[in-house]
C-alpha positions as CSV (number, residue, x, y, z in Angstrom):
1,M,-137.2,-59.1,117.2
2,N,-137.4,-61.4,120.4
3,I,-139.4,-60.4,123.8
4,Y,-136.6,-58.8,125.8
5,D,-136.2,-56.1,122.5
6,I,-140.2,-55.5,122.4
7,S,-139.4,-54.7,127.2
8,K,-136.3,-52.9,126.2
9,K,-138.4,-50.7,123.6
10,A,-141.7,-50.5,125.4
11,G,-139.8,-50.1,129.0
12,V,-142.0,-52.6,130.9
13,S,-140.6,-56.0,131.8
14,T,-140.9,-59.5,129.9
15,A,-142.9,-60.6,132.9
16,T,-145.8,-57.7,131.5
17,I,-144.9,-58.1,127.6
18,S,-145.9,-61.9,128.5
19,R,-148.9,-61.4,130.7
20,V,-150.3,-59.1,127.7
21,L,-149.7,-61.6,125.2
22,N,-151.8,-64.4,127.6
23,G,-154.4,-61.2,128.0
24,S,-154.2,-60.5,131.8
25,P,-156.6,-58.4,133.0
26,S,-153.9,-57.9,135.6
27,V,-152.5,-54.9,133.2
28,S,-153.1,-51.6,132.6
29,E,-155.0,-50.3,129.5
30,A,-152.2,-48.0,129.0
31,T,-149.5,-50.4,129.4
32,R,-151.3,-52.7,127.2
33,N,-151.7,-50.4,124.2
34,K,-148.3,-49.4,124.8
35,V,-147.0,-52.3,124.7
36,L,-149.2,-53.7,121.5
37,K,-148.3,-50.6,119.4
38,V,-144.7,-51.4,119.9
39,I,-145.5,-55.2,118.9
40,E,-147.2,-54.1,115.6
41,D,-144.7,-51.6,114.8
42,S,-141.6,-53.7,115.3
43,D,-144.3,-56.7,113.5
44,Y,-143.1,-58.9,116.1
45,T,-144.6,-62.4,116.1
46,P,-145.3,-64.1,119.4
47,N,-143.1,-67.9,119.4
48,A,-146.4,-70.0,120.1
49,F,-144.0,-72.7,122.2
50,A,-143.0,-70.1,124.7
51,R,-146.4,-68.3,125.1
52,S,-147.5,-72.4,125.7
53,L,-145.5,-72.7,128.5
54,G,-148.1,-69.8,130.6
55,L,-151.0,-71.2,128.8
56,D,-150.0,-74.8,129.2
57,T,-151.8,-75.2,125.4
58,M,-150.5,-74.1,122.3
59,K,-153.9,-74.0,120.9
60,T,-152.5,-76.2,117.8
61,I,-154.2,-79.8,117.0
62,G,-152.7,-83.0,115.2
63,I,-154.2,-84.2,112.3
64,M,-153.0,-87.3,110.8
65,C,-153.5,-89.0,107.6
66,T,-152.7,-91.6,105.5
67,D,-153.1,-89.6,102.0
68,S,-154.2,-86.7,101.3
69,A,-155.0,-86.9,97.7
70,D,-157.5,-89.9,98.8
71,L,-161.1,-87.6,98.2
72,F,-162.0,-89.2,101.6
73,H,-159.0,-87.8,103.6
74,A,-158.8,-84.5,101.7
75,N,-162.6,-83.4,102.5
76,A,-162.3,-85.2,106.0
77,I,-158.9,-82.4,106.2
78,N,-161.0,-79.5,105.3
79,Y,-163.9,-79.4,107.2
80,L,-161.6,-80.6,110.1
81,E,-158.9,-77.4,109.9
82,R,-162.3,-75.4,109.2
83,E,-163.8,-76.5,112.1
84,L,-160.9,-76.5,114.6
85,R,-160.4,-72.4,112.8
86,K,-163.8,-71.8,114.4
87,C,-162.8,-73.3,117.9
88,G,-159.2,-71.2,118.0
89,Y,-157.0,-74.0,117.5
90,D,-154.3,-74.1,114.9
91,S,-153.5,-77.8,113.2
92,L,-150.6,-79.5,112.0
93,L,-151.1,-81.8,109.1
94,C,-149.0,-85.4,109.1
95,C,-149.2,-87.5,105.6
96,T,-148.3,-90.1,106.7
97,G,-148.4,-93.3,104.5
98,Y,-149.4,-96.6,105.4
99,E,-145.9,-98.1,106.7
100,L,-146.2,-98.3,110.4
101,R,-142.8,-96.8,110.8
102,D,-143.8,-93.5,109.5
103,K,-147.4,-93.3,111.1
104,K,-145.1,-94.4,114.7
105,N,-142.7,-91.4,113.3
106,Y,-145.2,-88.9,112.5
107,M,-146.9,-89.4,115.8
108,K,-143.7,-88.6,118.0
109,L,-143.5,-86.1,115.9
110,L,-146.8,-85.0,117.0
111,L,-145.8,-85.4,119.9
112,S,-142.4,-83.0,120.1
113,K,-144.5,-80.0,119.0
114,R,-146.7,-80.2,122.3
115,V,-150.1,-80.5,120.6
116,D,-152.5,-80.3,122.7
117,A,-154.9,-83.4,120.9
118,V,-154.3,-85.5,117.4
119,I,-157.0,-86.7,115.3
120,V,-156.6,-89.7,112.9
121,I,-158.4,-90.1,110.5
122,G,-159.7,-93.5,109.4
123,S,-159.1,-96.7,109.8
124,N,-156.0,-97.3,107.9
125,F,-153.9,-96.4,111.3
126,L,-155.8,-99.6,113.1
127,E,-153.4,-102.5,112.7
128,A,-154.6,-106.4,112.8
129,V,-152.0,-107.1,114.8
130,D,-153.2,-105.4,118.7
131,K,-149.4,-104.4,119.5
132,N,-148.6,-102.5,116.7
133,N,-151.4,-100.4,118.4
134,D,-149.1,-99.3,120.8
135,Y,-148.3,-96.2,119.6
136,I,-151.6,-94.6,119.7
137,K,-152.4,-95.6,122.7
138,S,-148.9,-94.5,124.7
139,A,-150.4,-91.3,122.8
140,A,-153.1,-91.0,124.3
141,R,-151.8,-91.8,127.8
142,Q,-150.2,-88.4,127.2
143,I,-153.3,-85.9,125.1
144,P,-156.5,-86.5,123.8
145,L,-157.0,-89.2,120.8
146,I,-160.0,-88.8,118.4
147,I,-160.4,-91.3,115.1
148,I,-162.6,-90.4,112.4
149,N,-163.9,-94.0,111.5
150,G,-162.3,-96.4,114.0
151,Y,-161.6,-96.8,117.5
152,I,-159.6,-98.5,120.7
153,N,-161.0,-99.5,123.5
154,T,-158.7,-97.4,125.4
155,P,-158.8,-94.3,127.8
156,D,-158.8,-91.1,125.7
157,I,-159.2,-92.1,122.6
158,Y,-162.5,-91.6,120.8
159,G,-164.4,-92.9,118.0
160,I,-166.3,-90.9,115.7
161,L,-168.3,-93.8,113.5
162,C,-170.2,-94.4,110.2
163,D,-171.8,-97.5,110.4
164,E,-170.7,-98.6,107.1
165,M,-171.5,-102.0,107.5
166,Q,-175.7,-101.3,108.0
167,A,-174.9,-99.3,104.7
168,V,-173.6,-101.4,102.8
169,R,-176.0,-104.1,104.2
170,Q,-179.1,-102.1,103.1
171,A,-177.7,-101.2,99.3
172,T,-176.9,-104.6,99.1
173,A,-180.2,-105.5,100.3
174,L,-182.3,-102.9,97.3
175,L,-180.3,-104.7,95.0
176,L,-181.3,-108.0,95.9
177,Q,-185.3,-107.1,95.9
178,Q,-184.5,-105.7,92.2
179,E,-183.6,-109.7,91.7
180,K,-179.7,-108.8,91.3
181,R,-178.3,-111.9,92.6
182,N,-175.5,-111.9,91.3
183,I,-173.6,-109.2,93.4
184,L,-169.9,-108.4,93.1
185,F,-168.1,-106.6,95.7
186,L,-165.0,-105.3,94.6
187,H,-162.7,-103.6,97.4
188,A,-159.2,-102.3,97.4
189,N,-157.7,-103.5,101.3
190,K,-158.7,-105.2,104.6
191,S,-158.6,-102.2,106.4
192,L,-161.4,-102.1,109.2
193,S,-163.5,-100.4,106.8
194,S,-163.4,-102.5,104.1
195,M,-164.2,-105.0,106.2
196,N,-166.7,-103.6,108.2
197,K,-168.4,-102.7,104.2
198,L,-168.1,-106.3,103.3
199,K,-169.8,-107.6,106.9
200,G,-172.6,-105.7,105.7
201,F,-172.2,-107.4,102.1
202,Q,-172.2,-110.5,103.6
203,K,-175.2,-110.0,105.6
204,A,-177.5,-108.7,103.4
205,Y,-177.3,-111.9,101.6
206,E,-178.0,-114.3,104.5
207,D,-181.2,-111.8,105.4
208,C,-182.6,-113.5,102.1
209,G,-181.4,-116.5,102.9
210,L,-179.0,-116.8,100.0
211,T,-176.0,-118.3,98.8
212,L,-172.9,-115.6,98.0
213,Q,-170.5,-117.4,95.4
214,G,-166.7,-116.6,96.9
215,D,-165.7,-115.4,93.4
216,L,-167.7,-112.8,94.4
217,I,-165.9,-111.0,96.4
218,Q,-162.5,-109.2,95.3
219,Q,-160.1,-106.7,95.9
220,C,-157.9,-104.2,93.6
221,P,-156.1,-101.3,93.5
222,L,-157.4,-98.4,94.2
223,D,-157.3,-96.9,91.0
224,I,-160.0,-96.5,88.1
225,T,-157.5,-98.3,85.6
226,A,-156.7,-101.2,87.9
227,A,-160.7,-101.9,88.5
228,K,-162.1,-101.5,85.0
229,N,-158.9,-104.0,84.0
230,H,-160.0,-106.5,87.0
231,L,-163.1,-106.5,86.1
232,H,-162.5,-107.2,82.4
233,S,-160.2,-110.4,83.8
234,L,-163.5,-111.5,85.7
235,K,-165.4,-111.2,82.6
236,I,-162.7,-113.9,80.7
237,K,-162.5,-116.2,83.5
238,G,-166.3,-116.3,83.1
239,I,-167.0,-114.5,86.6
240,T,-170.7,-113.0,85.5
241,F,-172.3,-110.4,87.8
242,Q,-175.6,-108.2,87.9
243,A,-174.2,-105.6,89.4
244,V,-171.1,-104.3,91.7
245,I,-171.0,-102.6,95.0
246,S,-167.3,-101.2,95.7
247,A,-166.0,-99.6,99.0
248,E,-165.0,-96.6,97.3
249,D,-166.4,-94.4,94.5
250,I,-162.4,-94.6,92.9
251,L,-163.9,-98.3,92.0
252,A,-167.0,-97.8,91.1
253,I,-166.0,-95.5,88.2
254,G,-163.5,-98.1,87.1
255,A,-166.9,-100.9,86.9
256,L,-168.5,-97.9,84.7
257,K,-165.8,-97.5,82.0
258,Y,-165.9,-101.5,82.5
259,A,-169.5,-101.7,81.3
260,R,-168.7,-99.0,78.6
261,D,-165.8,-100.9,76.9
262,E,-168.4,-103.8,77.0
263,G,-171.2,-102.4,75.9
264,I,-173.4,-102.8,79.0
265,L,-176.2,-101.2,79.0
266,V,-175.9,-99.4,82.6
267,P,-177.9,-99.6,84.8
268,E,-180.2,-101.9,83.0
269,E,-177.4,-104.8,82.8
270,L,-175.5,-103.4,85.3
271,S,-175.9,-101.8,88.3
272,V,-173.6,-99.8,90.4
273,I,-173.3,-98.0,94.0
274,G,-170.2,-96.5,95.1
275,Y,-169.4,-95.3,98.3
276,N,-168.1,-91.7,99.9
277,N,-170.7,-89.9,97.9
278,S,-167.4,-88.0,96.6
279,L,-167.1,-85.3,93.9
280,L,-166.3,-87.9,91.6
281,A,-170.7,-90.0,91.9
282,E,-172.1,-86.3,89.9
283,S,-168.9,-86.1,87.8
284,C,-169.3,-89.3,85.6
285,E,-172.0,-90.2,83.2
286,P,-174.4,-91.4,84.3
287,E,-174.0,-90.2,87.2
288,L,-173.1,-93.1,90.2
289,T,-175.6,-93.8,93.6
290,S,-173.3,-93.9,96.8
291,I,-172.9,-94.1,99.7
292,D,-172.8,-90.6,101.9
293,N,-171.1,-91.5,105.0
294,H,-171.4,-87.5,105.6
295,V,-167.7,-86.9,106.3
296,E,-168.8,-83.7,107.0
297,S,-171.0,-84.4,110.1
298,L,-168.4,-87.0,110.9
299,C,-165.8,-84.3,111.5
300,I,-168.0,-81.1,112.6
301,T,-169.2,-84.2,115.2
302,A,-165.2,-85.3,116.1
303,V,-164.2,-81.7,116.5
304,S,-167.0,-80.9,119.0
305,S,-166.7,-83.9,121.1
306,L,-163.0,-83.1,121.2
307,M,-163.8,-79.6,122.7
308,R,-165.7,-81.2,125.4
309,V,-163.0,-83.2,126.3
310,L,-160.4,-80.9,126.6
311,N,-162.9,-79.0,128.5
312,K,-162.5,-81.9,131.3
313,E,-166.4,-82.5,130.4
314,N,-167.5,-86.2,129.6
315,V,-167.7,-86.9,126.1
316,P,-168.8,-90.6,125.1
317,A,-166.0,-93.1,124.1
318,V,-167.7,-94.0,120.7
319,I,-170.6,-91.9,118.5
320,T,-171.5,-94.0,115.3
321,L,-173.7,-91.9,112.6
322,S,-175.6,-93.4,110.1
323,S,-175.2,-93.2,106.1
324,E,-177.4,-92.5,103.2
325,L,-177.9,-93.9,99.7
326,I,-178.0,-91.2,97.3
327,I,-180.0,-92.8,94.6
328,R,-178.9,-91.5,91.0
329,K,-178.8,-92.9,87.3
330,T,-176.5,-96.4,88.1
331,T,-179.6,-98.2,89.6
332,I,-182.7,-98.4,88.9
333,E,-185.2,-96.7,90.8
């Protein structure tokens, strides 16, 4: 069943069918009801692409993330799709992985689907070599593009950020005030997000006039067991620490497992702070102190800003939201 079949059964032109589907007020109520009755009886689903030719919109937003299994990304996808539905938009999700070639191909795919805009989740899409970001800049010349937790200074790219540097700076300062001088910073990669958190960690030491030992900055795979084993290896090397601040909750859980294996009391002998305030933070024992980057607020702001952009309103290129340290049982109050 297609629009021509509907036209024949209803006894009206295809142009009239199109006007009914598009909600045009130029169709009489009787004709509208007759066409809608035929459509309902025929179980006809209008082709979105065909409708877009008349509406100049697909009412669809592309969403790109590197890994939907990542807790931050999973939450962001959920909130973005919820907010887009409220605004009458569908979404197309692309989980690209981390390879630049795949990111480019998925962006091309979304553009070929004539999406109205693209929302990119996470700073993993921002490459250290600027020319590798050209595919994002090129896409922004065709449709609006929102980056959550990142920004590229290019027209029609909008960044919705959490002040990660300040968040980690404040968390580190809290531990330093508690006389925790040897604090380990544990991160999984050199993404913009991780590097911003690291800068906050380093800045807190500078604020206190303290020297930060280089071996207290450690990188390991984003995996609970890998983090636990990495801390075991540091102990064997003689690297000591009184606290751990991790760039992700997953790494912090690895630190807690390390402490349990070694018989180290948390928080009396080892304080641990995670990042993201994910479900993991309340699912472990003791419950994890974690920095809440308010992912829901980030996503609500992203969709709200995008709707204003699509309505041709003025929107700030960058919006920065604050975070919150949620104190639980892995730090001393």
